[in-house]
N, C-alpha and C positions, 0 to 999 in steps of 0.2 A: 283495210289494217294495213299501218304504215311500218317497217321494217328503218331499221337504222341501225348504222355500224357504230359501236362506240372506240374509240381509241385509246388503245390500253398505256396506263401511266407510262412516265418517262421512267420512273422506277422499276418494272415490273421485272420480278425474277426473272429469267432464260432459263438459268443454267444451275447446278450446284452438286460440287462433290467434295469429297476432302480437300483444303486448302485453296477452293477457290469460288467465288460466288460470280456468276456476270449478271450484271443490274442493267437494262438497258445495251447501251453500245458498250459499257467498262466491265472489265475483271479487275475483282476486287479478291485481295488476298488477306487481309488483315479484320479482324473484328470491328463489325459494322454496324449504322443506326440506321434503317429505313424508314422514312416518313412518304407518305402517298406524293406528296411534290420533290424530296428532297434525300438525298443522301449524307452525310455525318460519319468522318471516320474521326474525328475527335476526341467523341464523348467515352467510347469504350475501351481501357487499356485490360490486359493480363484476362483473367478466367472469369467466365460471365456467370459462372454458380457462386461467386465470391461479391457479386454484386452488393451496395448495400446505397438507400433511398439517397446520402449525401453524393454519392457517384452518380447518378443520374439526375441531379438537382434540376440542373439547363433543361433534361427533357419532362421531367414531369413539371416545370414551368409552363412548356407548351401544352400541356393539358390533353393528351389523347386519351381519347375515350377508353382504351385496350393498349397494352403495350404486352407485345406477344416476344419469349425470350427464347434463344435457339440456342441449345446449349449443349453443341458442336453433334458428335456422332455415337455417343453413351449416353443413358440414360441418368439423372440427375435429378434429385431434389433441390426444388428450388430456395433459396434463402426467405428465411422465415422471417425476418426482421423488414424484407424487403417487400413480402406479399402483407404484413400488416398497414406498411408506410402506405401503399400504393391504395389499398381498401382503405384507410381514412379521407385519402386525397378525391376518392369514389372515379377513381380508375380499373379498369379491368386487368387482370394479370393471368398469363397464360405459358405457362411452361414446357417445352418440347423438344425433340431432335431438331437441328436444321433444317434436312430438308424439308419435315412436316411445318416448321416454321416459314419458311418459305412458300410452299403451298399453301399456307391458311391467309398467308399477308395479301397473295394474290388475287385470291377470294375475296377477300374484304375490302382491298379497294378499289377492287372492279366492282361493288357495292356504294363506292364512294364513302365509305368509314373512314373515321378519323380513327388512325391506326398506328403505332411504330412499332418495329421488328429490331428486335436487338442479337445479333446473328453473331456466332462463333465459328471462326470460318475452319479451325483445326480440330 
């Protein structure tokens, strides 16, 4: 049996606390979108629980198989129209608190899944 050591993705979430997410060697204090191979800070503005499909048009065009929405530290319901819009495109959607979203993102990218995480930092 051969054992190999996989190198973690450059965008692995290393630490999360209210107001700060550490991704790789970067500290991020604003809402952010993570992909397996990229960090984008220009997509998300404002509260993630008010997002619409139009707000995420660029992300939807990237065609991830799943989008995880980390909605901060308080429980929240997903935006209904966003859920329907993503389902029509065949994109899975999960909404959870930001720490859980970070853990889920790390697990899925370690499995080489095509996933995006929208994270509200505050």
